[in-house]
PQR file of N, CA, C, O and H, with PARSE charges and radii, in Angstrom:
ATOM      1  N   GLN A   1      -7.247  -1.652   2.625 -0.4000 1.5000
ATOM      2  CA  GLN A   1      -7.358  -1.638   4.017 -0.0000 2.0000
ATOM      3  C   GLN A   1      -7.568  -2.979   4.512  0.5500 1.7000
ATOM      4  O   GLN A   1      -6.785  -3.418   5.354 -0.5500 1.4000
ATOM      5  N   THR A   2      -8.433  -3.613   4.135 -0.4000 1.5000
ATOM      6  CA  THR A   2      -8.788  -4.981   4.423 -0.0000 2.0000
ATOM      7  C   THR A   2      -7.538  -5.954   4.303  0.5500 1.7000
ATOM      8  O   THR A   2      -7.279  -6.693   5.254 -0.5500 1.4000
ATOM      9  H   THR A   2      -9.069  -3.256   3.451  0.4000 1.0000
ATOM     10  N   ILE A   3      -6.828  -5.969   3.259 -0.4000 1.5000
ATOM     11  CA  ILE A   3      -5.831  -6.876   3.036 -0.0000 2.0000
ATOM     12  C   ILE A   3      -4.584  -6.495   3.991  0.5500 1.7000
ATOM     13  O   ILE A   3      -3.903  -7.412   4.449 -0.5500 1.4000
ATOM     14  H   ILE A   3      -7.038  -5.369   2.487  0.4000 1.0000
ATOM     15  N   ALA A   4      -4.295  -5.220   4.278 -0.4000 1.5000
ATOM     16  CA  ALA A   4      -3.364  -4.647   5.135 -0.0000 2.0000
ATOM     17  C   ALA A   4      -3.765  -5.182   6.551  0.5500 1.7000
ATOM     18  O   ALA A   4      -2.873  -5.661   7.251 -0.5500 1.4000
ATOM     19  H   ALA A   4      -4.849  -4.475   3.906  0.4000 1.0000
ATOM     20  N   GLY A   5      -4.911  -5.136   6.967 -0.4000 1.5000
ATOM     21  CA  GLY A   5      -5.463  -5.451   8.299 -0.0000 2.0000
ATOM     22  C   GLY A   5      -5.339  -7.189   8.495  0.5500 1.7000
ATOM     23  O   GLY A   5      -5.077  -7.665   9.600 -0.5500 1.4000
ATOM     24  H   GLY A   5      -5.636  -4.746   6.399  0.4000 1.0000
ATOM     25  N   GLU A   6      -5.513  -7.863   7.547 -0.4000 1.5000
ATOM     26  CA  GLU A   6      -5.450  -9.145   7.584 -0.0000 2.0000
ATOM     27  C   GLU A   6      -4.008  -9.584   7.602  0.5500 1.7000
ATOM     28  O   GLU A   6      -3.830 -10.756   7.933 -0.5500 1.4000
ATOM     29  H   GLU A   6      -5.726  -7.477   6.650  0.4000 1.0000
ATOM     30  N   HIS A   7      -3.170  -9.015   7.369 -0.4000 1.5000
ATOM     31  CA  HIS A   7      -1.694  -9.246   7.248 -0.0000 2.0000
ATOM     32  C   HIS A   7      -0.905  -8.501   8.465  0.5500 1.7000
ATOM     33  O   HIS A   7       0.312  -8.603   8.616 -0.5500 1.4000
ATOM     34  H   HIS A   7      -3.314  -8.063   7.099  0.4000 1.0000
ATOM     35  N   GLY A   8      -1.713  -7.781   9.264 -0.4000 1.5000
ATOM     36  CA  GLY A   8      -1.280  -7.080  10.557 -0.0000 2.0000
ATOM     37  C   GLY A   8      -0.491  -5.834  10.408  0.5500 1.7000
ATOM     38  O   GLY A   8       0.432  -5.570  11.179 -0.5500 1.4000
ATOM     39  H   GLY A   8      -2.702  -7.698   9.141  0.4000 1.0000
ATOM     40  N   LEU A   9      -0.895  -4.947   9.278 -0.4000 1.5000
ATOM     41  CA  LEU A   9      -0.144  -3.868   8.938 -0.0000 2.0000
ATOM     42  C   LEU A   9      -0.853  -2.743   9.097  0.5500 1.7000
ATOM     43  O   LEU A   9      -2.024  -2.698   8.719 -0.5500 1.4000
ATOM     44  H   LEU A   9      -1.645  -5.161   8.652  0.4000 1.0000
ATOM     45  N   ASP A  10      -0.233  -1.672   9.682 -0.4000 1.5000
ATOM     46  CA  ASP A  10      -0.773  -0.454   9.955 -0.0000 2.0000
ATOM     47  C   ASP A  10      -0.967   0.388   8.824  0.5500 1.7000
ATOM     48  O   ASP A  10      -0.791  -0.143   7.727 -0.5500 1.4000
ATOM     49  H   ASP A  10       0.718  -1.709   9.988  0.4000 1.0000
ATOM     50  N   GLY A  11      -1.337   1.759   8.863 -0.4000 1.5000
ATOM     51  CA  GLY A  11      -1.431   2.505   7.772 -0.0000 2.0000
ATOM     52  C   GLY A  11      -0.158   3.117   7.289  0.5500 1.7000
ATOM     53  O   GLY A  11      -0.107   3.710   6.211 -0.5500 1.4000
ATOM     54  H   GLY A  11      -1.479   2.191   9.753  0.4000 1.0000
ATOM     55  N   ASP A  12       0.953   2.966   8.145 -0.4000 1.5000
ATOM     56  CA  ASP A  12       2.251   3.294   7.656 -0.0000 2.0000
ATOM     57  C   ASP A  12       2.980   2.279   7.039  0.5500 1.7000
ATOM     58  O   ASP A  12       4.044   2.547   6.480 -0.5500 1.4000
ATOM     59  H   ASP A  12       0.911   2.485   9.020  0.4000 1.0000
ATOM     60  N   GLY A  13       2.426   0.865   7.082 -0.4000 1.5000
ATOM     61  CA  GLY A  13       3.092  -0.253   6.466 -0.0000 2.0000
ATOM     62  C   GLY A  13       4.078  -0.841   7.495  0.5500 1.7000
ATOM     63  O   GLY A  13       5.086  -1.419   7.086 -0.5500 1.4000
ATOM     64  H   GLY A  13       1.562   0.647   7.536  0.4000 1.0000
ATOM     65  N   HIS A  14       3.844  -0.725   8.728 -0.4000 1.5000
ATOM     66  CA  HIS A  14       4.548  -1.435   9.783 -0.0000 2.0000
ATOM     67  C   HIS A  14       3.831  -2.630  10.137  0.5500 1.7000
ATOM     68  O   HIS A  14       2.600  -2.626  10.105 -0.5500 1.4000
ATOM     69  H   HIS A  14       3.026  -0.256   9.059  0.4000 1.0000
ATOM     70  N   TYR A  15       4.514  -3.700  10.486 -0.4000 1.5000
ATOM     71  CA  TYR A  15       4.058  -4.907  10.849 -0.0000 2.0000
ATOM     72  C   TYR A  15       3.600  -4.903  12.428  0.5500 1.7000
ATOM     73  O   TYR A  15       4.497  -4.818  13.267 -0.5500 1.4000
ATOM     74  H   TYR A  15       5.514  -3.703  10.512  0.4000 1.0000
ATOM     75  N   ASN A  16       2.382  -4.983  12.811 -0.4000 1.5000
ATOM     76  CA  ASN A  16       1.861  -5.002  14.146 -0.0000 2.0000
ATOM     77  C   ASN A  16       1.279  -6.266  14.503  0.5500 1.7000
ATOM     78  O   ASN A  16       0.767  -6.292  15.622 -0.5500 1.4000
ATOM     79  H   ASN A  16       1.654  -5.052  12.129  0.4000 1.0000
ATOM     80  N   GLY A  17       1.234  -7.317  13.824 -0.4000 1.5000
ATOM     81  CA  GLY A  17       0.452  -8.543  13.814 -0.0000 2.0000
ATOM     82  C   GLY A  17       1.247  -9.340  14.924  0.5500 1.7000
ATOM     83  O   GLY A  17       2.250  -8.928  15.507 -0.5500 1.4000
ATOM     84  H   GLY A  17       1.650  -7.296  12.915  0.4000 1.0000
ATOM     85  N   SER A  18       0.571 -10.648  15.126 -0.4000 1.5000
ATOM     86  CA  SER A  18       1.128 -11.541  16.128 -0.0000 2.0000
ATOM     87  C   SER A  18       1.138 -12.965  15.657  0.5500 1.7000
ATOM     88  O   SER A  18       1.255 -13.901  16.448 -0.5500 1.4000
ATOM     89  H   SER A  18      -0.244 -10.984  14.653  0.4000 1.0000
ATOM     90  N   SER A  19       1.018 -13.117  14.390 -0.4000 1.5000
ATOM     91  CA  SER A  19       0.837 -14.577  13.833 -0.0000 2.0000
ATOM     92  C   SER A  19       2.032 -14.675  12.767  0.5500 1.7000
ATOM     93  O   SER A  19       2.308 -13.799  11.947 -0.5500 1.4000
ATOM     94  H   SER A  19       0.923 -12.357  13.747  0.4000 1.0000
ATOM     95  N   ASP A  20       2.661 -15.845  12.921 -0.4000 1.5000
ATOM     96  CA  ASP A  20       3.659 -16.264  11.791 -0.0000 2.0000
ATOM     97  C   ASP A  20       3.057 -16.471  10.525  0.5500 1.7000
ATOM     98  O   ASP A  20       3.718 -16.270   9.507 -0.5500 1.4000
ATOM     99  H   ASP A  20       2.438 -16.557  13.587  0.4000 1.0000
ATOM    100  N   LEU A  21       1.761 -16.886  10.463 -0.4000 1.5000
ATOM    101  CA  LEU A  21       1.178 -17.023   9.300 -0.0000 2.0000
ATOM    102  C   LEU A  21       1.008 -15.711   8.379  0.5500 1.7000
ATOM    103  O   LEU A  21       1.085 -15.679   7.151 -0.5500 1.4000
ATOM    104  H   LEU A  21       1.223 -17.049  11.291  0.4000 1.0000
ATOM    105  N   GLN A  22       0.736 -14.540   9.335 -0.4000 1.5000
ATOM    106  CA  GLN A  22       0.604 -13.268   8.408 -0.0000 2.0000
ATOM    107  C   GLN A  22       1.862 -13.084   7.741  0.5500 1.7000
ATOM    108  O   GLN A  22       1.899 -12.712   6.568 -0.5500 1.4000
ATOM    109  H   GLN A  22       0.674 -14.566  10.333  0.4000 1.0000
ATOM    110  N   LEU A  23       2.897 -13.321   8.411 -0.4000 1.5000
ATOM    111  CA  LEU A  23       4.207 -12.939   7.690 -0.0000 2.0000
ATOM    112  C   LEU A  23       4.513 -13.884   6.489  0.5500 1.7000
ATOM    113  O   LEU A  23       5.074 -13.477   5.472 -0.5500 1.4000
ATOM    114  H   LEU A  23       2.867 -13.624   9.364  0.4000 1.0000
ATOM    115  N   GLU A  24       4.097 -15.206   6.675 -0.4000 1.5000
ATOM    116  CA  GLU A  24       4.402 -16.251   5.746 -0.0000 2.0000
ATOM    117  C   GLU A  24       4.063 -15.761   4.263  0.5500 1.7000
ATOM    118  O   GLU A  24       4.864 -15.815   3.330 -0.5500 1.4000
ATOM    119  H   GLU A  24       3.641 -15.537   7.501  0.4000 1.0000
ATOM    120  N   ARG A  25       2.653 -15.235   4.178 -0.4000 1.5000
ATOM    121  CA  ARG A  25       2.321 -14.951   2.954 -0.0000 2.0000
ATOM    122  C   ARG A  25       2.370 -13.412   2.628  0.5500 1.7000
ATOM    123  O   ARG A  25       1.653 -12.990   1.720 -0.5500 1.4000
ATOM    124  H   ARG A  25       2.002 -15.190   4.936  0.4000 1.0000
ATOM    125  N   MET A  26       3.135 -12.609   3.289 -0.4000 1.5000
ATOM    126  CA  MET A  26       3.173 -11.252   3.189 -0.0000 2.0000
ATOM    127  C   MET A  26       3.618 -10.820   1.868  0.5500 1.7000
ATOM    128  O   MET A  26       3.146  -9.807   1.350 -0.5500 1.4000
ATOM    129  H   MET A  26       3.717 -12.952   4.026  0.4000 1.0000
ATOM    130  N   ASN A  27       4.489 -11.527   1.308 -0.4000 1.5000
ATOM    131  CA  ASN A  27       5.095 -11.183  -0.069 -0.0000 2.0000
ATOM    132  C   ASN A  27       4.122 -11.334  -1.371  0.5500 1.7000
ATOM    133  O   ASN A  27       4.383 -10.945  -2.509 -0.5500 1.4000
ATOM    134  H   ASN A  27       4.872 -12.349   1.728  0.4000 1.0000
ATOM    135  N   VAL A  28       2.967 -11.977  -0.939 -0.4000 1.5000
ATOM    136  CA  VAL A  28       1.966 -12.169  -2.224 -0.0000 2.0000
ATOM    137  C   VAL A  28       1.539 -10.645  -2.382  0.5500 1.7000
ATOM    138  O   VAL A  28       1.616 -10.221  -3.535 -0.5500 1.4000
ATOM    139  H   VAL A  28       2.755 -12.294  -0.014  0.4000 1.0000
ATOM    140  N   TYR A  29       1.206  -9.967  -1.644 -0.4000 1.5000
ATOM    141  CA  TYR A  29       0.635  -8.541  -1.777 -0.0000 2.0000
ATOM    142  C   TYR A  29       1.463  -7.392  -1.566  0.5500 1.7000
ATOM    143  O   TYR A  29       1.164  -6.302  -2.055 -0.5500 1.4000
ATOM    144  H   TYR A  29       1.144 -10.312  -0.707  0.4000 1.0000
ATOM    145  N   PHE A  30       2.644  -7.596  -0.760 -0.4000 1.5000
ATOM    146  CA  PHE A  30       3.439  -6.536  -0.208 -0.0000 2.0000
ATOM    147  C   PHE A  30       5.096  -6.862  -0.262  0.5500 1.7000
ATOM    148  O   PHE A  30       5.565  -7.980  -0.049 -0.5500 1.4000
ATOM    149  H   PHE A  30       2.888  -8.481  -0.363  0.4000 1.0000
ATOM    150  N   THR A  31       5.794  -5.800  -0.552 -0.4000 1.5000
ATOM    151  CA  THR A  31       7.237  -6.011  -0.769 -0.0000 2.0000
ATOM    152  C   THR A  31       7.839  -5.261   0.509  0.5500 1.7000
ATOM    153  O   THR A  31       7.481  -4.136   0.856 -0.5500 1.4000
ATOM    154  H   THR A  31       5.413  -4.892  -0.725  0.4000 1.0000
ATOM    155  N   HIS A  32       8.877  -6.097   1.212 -0.4000 1.5000
ATOM    156  CA  HIS A  32       9.565  -5.439   2.225 -0.0000 2.0000
ATOM    157  C   HIS A  32      10.412  -4.446   1.821  0.5500 1.7000
ATOM    158  O   HIS A  32      11.322  -4.684   1.026 -0.5500 1.4000
ATOM    159  H   HIS A  32       9.168  -7.011   0.930  0.4000 1.0000
ATOM    160  N   ALA A  33      10.176  -3.131   2.376 -0.4000 1.5000
ATOM    161  CA  ALA A  33      11.149  -2.048   2.049 -0.0000 2.0000
ATOM    162  C   ALA A  33      11.963  -1.729   3.257  0.5500 1.7000
ATOM    163  O   ALA A  33      11.935  -2.379   4.301 -0.5500 1.4000
ATOM    164  H   ALA A  33       9.437  -2.938   3.022  0.4000 1.0000
ATOM    165  N   SER A  34      12.671  -0.704   3.033 -0.4000 1.5000
ATOM    166  CA  SER A  34      13.554  -0.139   4.046 -0.0000 2.0000
ATOM    167  C   SER A  34      12.937   0.491   5.250  0.5500 1.7000
ATOM    168  O   SER A  34      11.889   1.135   5.194 -0.5500 1.4000
ATOM    169  H   SER A  34      12.695  -0.176   2.185  0.4000 1.0000
ATOM    170  N   GLY A  35      13.570   0.297   6.257 -0.4000 1.5000
ATOM    171  CA  GLY A  35      12.992   0.862   7.512 -0.0000 2.0000
ATOM    172  C   GLY A  35      11.820  -0.149   8.211  0.5500 1.7000
ATOM    173  O   GLY A  35      10.906   0.253   8.932 -0.5500 1.4000
ATOM    174  H   GLY A  35      14.420  -0.227   6.302  0.4000 1.0000
ATOM    175  N   ASP A  36      12.056  -1.479   7.843 -0.4000 1.5000
ATOM    176  CA  ASP A  36      11.156  -2.409   8.358 -0.0000 2.0000
ATOM    177  C   ASP A  36       9.640  -2.033   7.968  0.5500 1.7000
ATOM    178  O   ASP A  36       8.706  -2.146   8.761 -0.5500 1.4000
ATOM    179  H   ASP A  36      12.798  -1.805   7.258  0.4000 1.0000
ATOM    180  N   LYS A  37       9.533  -1.639   6.843 -0.4000 1.5000
ATOM    181  CA  LYS A  37       8.005  -1.132   6.293 -0.0000 2.0000
ATOM    182  C   LYS A  37       7.654  -2.037   5.128  0.5500 1.7000
ATOM    183  O   LYS A  37       8.548  -2.487   4.411 -0.5500 1.4000
ATOM    184  H   LYS A  37      10.292  -1.547   6.198  0.4000 1.0000
ATOM    185  N   TYR A  38       6.354  -2.320   4.918 -0.4000 1.5000
ATOM    186  CA  TYR A  38       5.944  -3.124   3.798 -0.0000 2.0000
ATOM    187  C   TYR A  38       5.106  -2.153   2.793  0.5500 1.7000
ATOM    188  O   TYR A  38       4.198  -1.428   3.201 -0.5500 1.4000
ATOM    189  H   TYR A  38       5.628  -1.954   5.500  0.4000 1.0000
ATOM    190  N   VAL A  39       5.511  -2.222   1.451 -0.4000 1.5000
ATOM    191  CA  VAL A  39       4.562  -1.467   0.704 -0.0000 2.0000
ATOM    192  C   VAL A  39       4.001  -2.521  -0.367  0.5500 1.7000
ATOM    193  O   VAL A  39       4.550  -3.566  -0.717 -0.5500 1.4000
ATOM    194  H   VAL A  39       6.249  -2.811   1.120  0.4000 1.0000
ATOM    195  N   PRO A  40       2.620  -1.931  -0.858 -0.5600 1.5000
ATOM    196  CA  PRO A  40       1.787  -2.713  -1.831  0.2800 2.0000
ATOM    197  C   PRO A  40       2.486  -3.101  -2.852  0.5500 1.7000
ATOM    198  O   PRO A  40       3.320  -2.295  -3.266 -0.5500 1.4000
ATOM    199  N   ARG A  41       2.371  -4.301  -3.486 -0.4000 1.5000
ATOM    200  CA  ARG A  41       2.857  -4.588  -4.740 -0.0000 2.0000
ATOM    201  C   ARG A  41       1.690  -4.186  -5.800  0.5500 1.7000
ATOM    202  O   ARG A  41       0.937  -5.047  -6.257 -0.5500 1.4000
ATOM    203  H   ARG A  41       1.694  -4.956  -3.150  0.4000 1.0000
ATOM    204  N   ALA A  42       1.604  -2.904  -6.132 -0.4000 1.5000
ATOM    205  CA  ALA A  42       0.491  -2.549  -6.916 -0.0000 2.0000
ATOM    206  C   ALA A  42       0.993  -1.357  -7.887  0.5500 1.7000
ATOM    207  O   ALA A  42       2.022  -0.705  -7.710 -0.5500 1.4000
ATOM    208  H   ALA A  42       2.216  -2.205  -5.761  0.4000 1.0000
ATOM    209  N   VAL A  43       0.113  -1.203  -8.898 -0.4000 1.5000
ATOM    210  CA  VAL A  43       0.276   0.087  -9.631 -0.0000 2.0000
ATOM    211  C   VAL A  43      -1.053   0.574  -9.880  0.5500 1.7000
ATOM    212  O   VAL A  43      -1.902  -0.149 -10.401 -0.5500 1.4000
ATOM    213  H   VAL A  43      -0.723  -1.733  -9.042  0.4000 1.0000
ATOM    214  N   LEU A  44      -1.284   1.786  -9.529 -0.4000 1.5000
ATOM    215  CA  LEU A  44      -2.542   2.421  -9.705 -0.0000 2.0000
ATOM    216  C   LEU A  44      -2.613   3.318 -10.819  0.5500 1.7000
ATOM    217  O   LEU A  44      -1.844   4.276 -10.896 -0.5500 1.4000
ATOM    218  H   LEU A  44      -0.594   2.374  -9.106  0.4000 1.0000
ATOM    219  N   VAL A  45      -3.496   3.071 -11.705 -0.4000 1.5000
ATOM    220  CA  VAL A  45      -3.556   3.772 -13.161 -0.0000 2.0000
ATOM    221  C   VAL A  45      -5.064   4.461 -13.210  0.5500 1.7000
ATOM    222  O   VAL A  45      -6.097   3.903 -12.840 -0.5500 1.4000
ATOM    223  H   VAL A  45      -4.120   2.292 -11.643  0.4000 1.0000
ATOM    224  N   ASP A  46      -4.966   5.659 -13.694 -0.4000 1.5000
ATOM    225  CA  ASP A  46      -6.166   6.374 -13.932 -0.0000 2.0000
ATOM    226  C   ASP A  46      -5.863   7.627 -14.865  0.5500 1.7000
ATOM    227  O   ASP A  46      -4.732   8.105 -14.950 -0.5500 1.4000
ATOM    228  H   ASP A  46      -4.127   6.112 -13.994  0.4000 1.0000
ATOM    229  N   LEU A  47      -6.930   8.106 -15.539 -0.4000 1.5000
ATOM    230  CA  LEU A  47      -6.802   9.115 -16.477 -0.0000 2.0000
ATOM    231  C   LEU A  47      -6.669  10.630 -15.678  0.5500 1.7000
ATOM    232  O   LEU A  47      -6.033  11.574 -16.144 -0.5500 1.4000
ATOM    233  H   LEU A  47      -7.849   7.717 -15.470  0.4000 1.0000
ATOM    234  N   GLU A  48      -7.274  10.649 -14.609 -0.4000 1.5000
ATOM    235  CA  GLU A  48      -7.300  11.790 -13.785 -0.0000 2.0000
ATOM    236  C   GLU A  48      -6.574  11.735 -12.681  0.5500 1.7000
ATOM    237  O   GLU A  48      -6.556  10.670 -12.064 -0.5500 1.4000
ATOM    238  H   GLU A  48      -7.791   9.881 -14.231  0.4000 1.0000
ATOM    239  N   PRO A  49      -5.868  12.795 -12.226 -0.5600 1.5000
ATOM    240  CA  PRO A  49      -4.997  12.809 -11.018  0.2800 2.0000
ATOM    241  C   PRO A  49      -5.725  12.722  -9.745  0.5500 1.7000
ATOM    242  O   PRO A  49      -5.272  12.111  -8.776 -0.5500 1.4000
ATOM    243  N   GLY A  50      -6.960  13.392  -9.747 -0.4000 1.5000
ATOM    244  CA  GLY A  50      -7.901  13.652  -8.613 -0.0000 2.0000
ATOM    245  C   GLY A  50      -8.132  12.308  -7.708  0.5500 1.7000
ATOM    246  O   GLY A  50      -8.133  12.318  -6.477 -0.5500 1.4000
ATOM    247  H   GLY A  50      -7.328  13.888 -10.534  0.4000 1.0000
ATOM    248  N   THR A  51      -8.306  11.283  -8.429 -0.4000 1.5000
ATOM    249  CA  THR A  51      -8.631   9.993  -7.829 -0.0000 2.0000
ATOM    250  C   THR A  51      -7.378   9.400  -7.135  0.5500 1.7000
ATOM    251  O   THR A  51      -7.471   8.675  -6.145 -0.5500 1.4000
ATOM    252  H   THR A  51      -8.306  11.275  -9.429  0.4000 1.0000
ATOM    253  N   MET A  52      -6.249   9.734  -7.687 -0.4000 1.5000
ATOM    254  CA  MET A  52      -4.827   9.166  -7.127 -0.0000 2.0000
ATOM    255  C   MET A  52      -4.649  10.108  -5.650  0.5500 1.7000
ATOM    256  O   MET A  52      -4.189   9.634  -4.612 -0.5500 1.4000
ATOM    257  H   MET A  52      -6.174  10.323  -8.492  0.4000 1.0000
ATOM    258  N   ASP A  53      -5.096  11.462  -5.804 -0.4000 1.5000
ATOM    259  CA  ASP A  53      -4.915  12.316  -4.709 -0.0000 2.0000
ATOM    260  C   ASP A  53      -5.741  11.839  -3.530  0.5500 1.7000
ATOM    261  O   ASP A  53      -5.278  11.883  -2.391 -0.5500 1.4000
ATOM    262  H   ASP A  53      -5.470  11.848  -6.647  0.4000 1.0000
ATOM    263  N   ALA A  54      -7.002  11.365  -3.798 -0.4000 1.5000
ATOM    264  CA  ALA A  54      -7.833  10.790  -2.821 -0.0000 2.0000
ATOM    265  C   ALA A  54      -7.364   9.589  -2.230  0.5500 1.7000
ATOM    266  O   ALA A  54      -7.640   9.396  -1.046 -0.5500 1.4000
ATOM    267  H   ALA A  54      -7.378  11.329  -4.724  0.4000 1.0000
ATOM    268  N   VAL A  55      -6.702   8.752  -2.856 -0.4000 1.5000
ATOM    269  CA  VAL A  55      -6.076   7.528  -2.479 -0.0000 2.0000
ATOM    270  C   VAL A  55      -4.917   7.800  -1.346  0.5500 1.7000
ATOM    271  O   VAL A  55      -4.840   7.216  -0.266 -0.5500 1.4000
ATOM    272  H   VAL A  55      -6.478   8.909  -3.817  0.4000 1.0000
ATOM    273  N   ARG A  56      -4.127   8.711  -1.784 -0.4000 1.5000
ATOM    274  CA  ARG A  56      -2.948   9.312  -1.233 -0.0000 2.0000
ATOM    275  C   ARG A  56      -3.342  10.024   0.102  0.5500 1.7000
ATOM    276  O   ARG A  56      -2.602   9.903   1.078 -0.5500 1.4000
ATOM    277  H   ARG A  56      -4.189   9.186  -2.662  0.4000 1.0000
ATOM    278  N   ALA A  57      -4.514  10.779   0.171 -0.4000 1.5000
ATOM    279  CA  ALA A  57      -4.966  11.250   1.393 -0.0000 2.0000
ATOM    280  C   ALA A  57      -5.721  10.339   2.366  0.5500 1.7000
ATOM    281  O   ALA A  57      -5.957  10.673   3.527 -0.5500 1.4000
ATOM    282  H   ALA A  57      -5.116  10.877  -0.621  0.4000 1.0000
ATOM    283  N   GLY A  58      -6.067   9.226   1.853 -0.4000 1.5000
ATOM    284  CA  GLY A  58      -6.773   8.244   2.614 -0.0000 2.0000
ATOM    285  C   GLY A  58      -5.923   7.698   3.773  0.5500 1.7000
ATOM    286  O   GLY A  58      -4.727   7.974   3.875 -0.5500 1.4000
ATOM    287  H   GLY A  58      -5.875   8.955   0.910  0.4000 1.0000
ATOM    288  N   PRO A  59      -6.527   6.980   4.568 -0.5600 1.5000
ATOM    289  CA  PRO A  59      -5.901   6.360   5.829  0.2800 2.0000
ATOM    290  C   PRO A  59      -4.750   5.366   5.484  0.5500 1.7000
ATOM    291  O   PRO A  59      -4.010   4.940   6.370 -0.5500 1.4000
ATOM    292  N   PHE A  60      -4.621   5.024   4.239 -0.4000 1.5000
ATOM    293  CA  PHE A  60      -3.476   4.035   3.920 -0.0000 2.0000
ATOM    294  C   PHE A  60      -2.855   4.538   2.826  0.5500 1.7000
ATOM    295  O   PHE A  60      -2.285   3.727   2.097 -0.5500 1.4000
ATOM    296  H   PHE A  60      -5.222   5.371   3.519  0.4000 1.0000
ATOM    297  N   GLY A  61      -2.831   5.779   2.520 -0.4000 1.5000
ATOM    298  CA  GLY A  61      -2.152   6.440   1.494 -0.0000 2.0000
ATOM    299  C   GLY A  61      -0.530   6.488   1.575  0.5500 1.7000
ATOM    300  O   GLY A  61       0.222   6.634   0.611 -0.5500 1.4000
ATOM    301  H   GLY A  61      -3.295   6.438   3.112  0.4000 1.0000
ATOM    302  N   LYS A  62      -0.217   6.358   2.715 -0.4000 1.5000
ATOM    303  CA  LYS A  62       1.395   6.395   3.135 -0.0000 2.0000
ATOM    304  C   LYS A  62       1.995   5.128   2.712  0.5500 1.7000
ATOM    305  O   LYS A  62       3.209   5.004   2.551 -0.5500 1.4000
ATOM    306  H   LYS A  62      -0.828   6.240   3.498  0.4000 1.0000
ATOM    307  N   LEU A  63       1.093   4.127   2.522 -0.4000 1.5000
ATOM    308  CA  LEU A  63       1.671   2.664   2.161 -0.0000 2.0000
ATOM    309  C   LEU A  63       2.313   2.730   0.843  0.5500 1.7000
ATOM    310  O   LEU A  63       3.382   2.156   0.636 -0.5500 1.4000
ATOM    311  H   LEU A  63       0.106   4.228   2.654  0.4000 1.0000
ATOM    312  N   PHE A  64       1.597   3.524  -0.205 -0.4000 1.5000
ATOM    313  CA  PHE A  64       2.148   3.283  -1.554 -0.0000 2.0000
ATOM    314  C   PHE A  64       3.301   4.423  -1.899  0.5500 1.7000
ATOM    315  O   PHE A  64       3.245   5.577  -1.475 -0.5500 1.4000
ATOM    316  H   PHE A  64       0.729   3.990  -0.037  0.4000 1.0000
ATOM    317  N   ARG A  65       4.219   3.965  -2.634 -0.4000 1.5000
ATOM    318  CA  ARG A  65       5.304   4.712  -3.112 -0.0000 2.0000
ATOM    319  C   ARG A  65       4.835   5.676  -4.159  0.5500 1.7000
ATOM    320  O   ARG A  65       3.753   5.439  -4.697 -0.5500 1.4000
ATOM    321  H   ARG A  65       4.265   3.027  -2.978  0.4000 1.0000
ATOM    322  N   PRO A  66       5.512   6.721  -4.507 -0.5600 1.5000
ATOM    323  CA  PRO A  66       4.976   7.779  -5.322  0.2800 2.0000
ATOM    324  C   PRO A  66       5.087   7.131  -6.899  0.5500 1.7000
ATOM    325  O   PRO A  66       4.412   7.595  -7.819 -0.5500 1.4000
ATOM    326  N   ASP A  67       5.875   6.186  -7.049 -0.4000 1.5000
ATOM    327  CA  ASP A  67       6.236   5.486  -8.417 -0.0000 2.0000
ATOM    328  C   ASP A  67       5.029   4.488  -8.545  0.5500 1.7000
ATOM    329  O   ASP A  67       4.933   3.901  -9.623 -0.5500 1.4000
ATOM    330  H   ASP A  67       6.423   5.809  -6.303  0.4000 1.0000
ATOM    331  N   ASN A  68       4.099   4.229  -7.570 -0.4000 1.5000
ATOM    332  CA  ASN A  68       3.057   3.301  -7.842 -0.0000 2.0000
ATOM    333  C   ASN A  68       1.862   4.136  -8.591  0.5500 1.7000
ATOM    334  O   ASN A  68       0.941   3.488  -9.090 -0.5500 1.4000
ATOM    335  H   ASN A  68       4.177   4.705  -6.695  0.4000 1.0000
ATOM    336  N   PHE A  69       1.864   5.330  -8.663 -0.4000 1.5000
ATOM    337  CA  PHE A  69       0.878   6.134  -9.238 -0.0000 2.0000
ATOM    338  C   PHE A  69       1.240   6.504 -10.692  0.5500 1.7000
ATOM    339  O   PHE A  69       2.281   7.107 -10.952 -0.5500 1.4000
ATOM    340  H   PHE A  69       2.612   5.856  -8.259  0.4000 1.0000
ATOM    341  N   VAL A  70       0.294   6.099 -11.691 -0.4000 1.5000
ATOM    342  CA  VAL A  70       0.457   6.588 -12.914 -0.0000 2.0000
ATOM    343  C   VAL A  70      -0.979   7.197 -13.417  0.5500 1.7000
ATOM    344  O   VAL A  70      -2.030   6.556 -13.383 -0.5500 1.4000
ATOM    345  H   VAL A  70      -0.551   5.608 -11.480  0.4000 1.0000
ATOM    346  N   PHE A  71      -0.841   8.619 -13.917 -0.4000 1.5000
ATOM    347  CA  PHE A  71      -1.959   9.213 -14.245 -0.0000 2.0000
ATOM    348  C   PHE A  71      -1.811  10.187 -15.275  0.5500 1.7000
ATOM    349  O   PHE A  71      -0.708  10.697 -15.471 -0.5500 1.4000
ATOM    350  H   PHE A  71       0.012   9.140 -13.945  0.4000 1.0000
ATOM    351  N   GLY A  72      -2.878  10.520 -16.000 -0.4000 1.5000
ATOM    352  CA  GLY A  72      -2.947  11.502 -17.067 -0.0000 2.0000
ATOM    353  C   GLY A  72      -3.327  12.829 -16.573  0.5500 1.7000
ATOM    354  O   GLY A  72      -3.746  12.944 -15.421 -0.5500 1.4000
ATOM    355  H   GLY A  72      -3.774  10.106 -15.841  0.4000 1.0000
ATOM    356  N   GLN A  73      -3.205  13.945 -17.434 -0.4000 1.5000
ATOM    357  CA  GLN A  73      -3.668  15.295 -16.840 -0.0000 2.0000
ATOM    358  C   GLN A  73      -5.147  15.576 -17.059  0.5500 1.7000
ATOM    359  O   GLN A  73      -5.703  16.465 -16.414 -0.5500 1.4000
ATOM    360  H   GLN A  73      -2.865  13.852 -18.370  0.4000 1.0000
ATOM    361  N   SER A  74      -5.736  14.906 -17.872 -0.4000 1.5000
ATOM    362  CA  SER A  74      -7.192  15.070 -18.033 -0.0000 2.0000
ATOM    363  C   SER A  74      -7.781  13.729 -18.579  0.5500 1.7000
ATOM    364  O   SER A  74      -7.202  12.994 -19.379 -0.5500 1.4000
ATOM    365  H   SER A  74      -5.284  14.183 -18.395  0.4000 1.0000
ATOM    366  N   GLY A  75      -8.988  13.521 -18.044 -0.4000 1.5000
ATOM    367  CA  GLY A  75      -9.501  12.103 -18.610 -0.0000 2.0000
ATOM    368  C   GLY A  75     -10.730  12.564 -19.489  0.5500 1.7000
ATOM    369  O   GLY A  75     -11.398  11.731 -20.101 -0.5500 1.4000
ATOM    370  H   GLY A  75      -9.458  14.119 -17.395  0.4000 1.0000
TER
END
């Protein structure tokens, strides 16, 4: 949430900022996807799917693509 906010992104990954500096370094943490949306450059790994469900249900869960999540069936 903090990094998205610093770069002017809302919970859906759309840029709402007002500074060219925010866009200049956006590609460090985010990839520009279709629909003028940014998605995190991250892979989330855990042995339990419950923690991933909590991330998806959170305020910034829509930012992540489904293939960013890797989890086992039991930990």
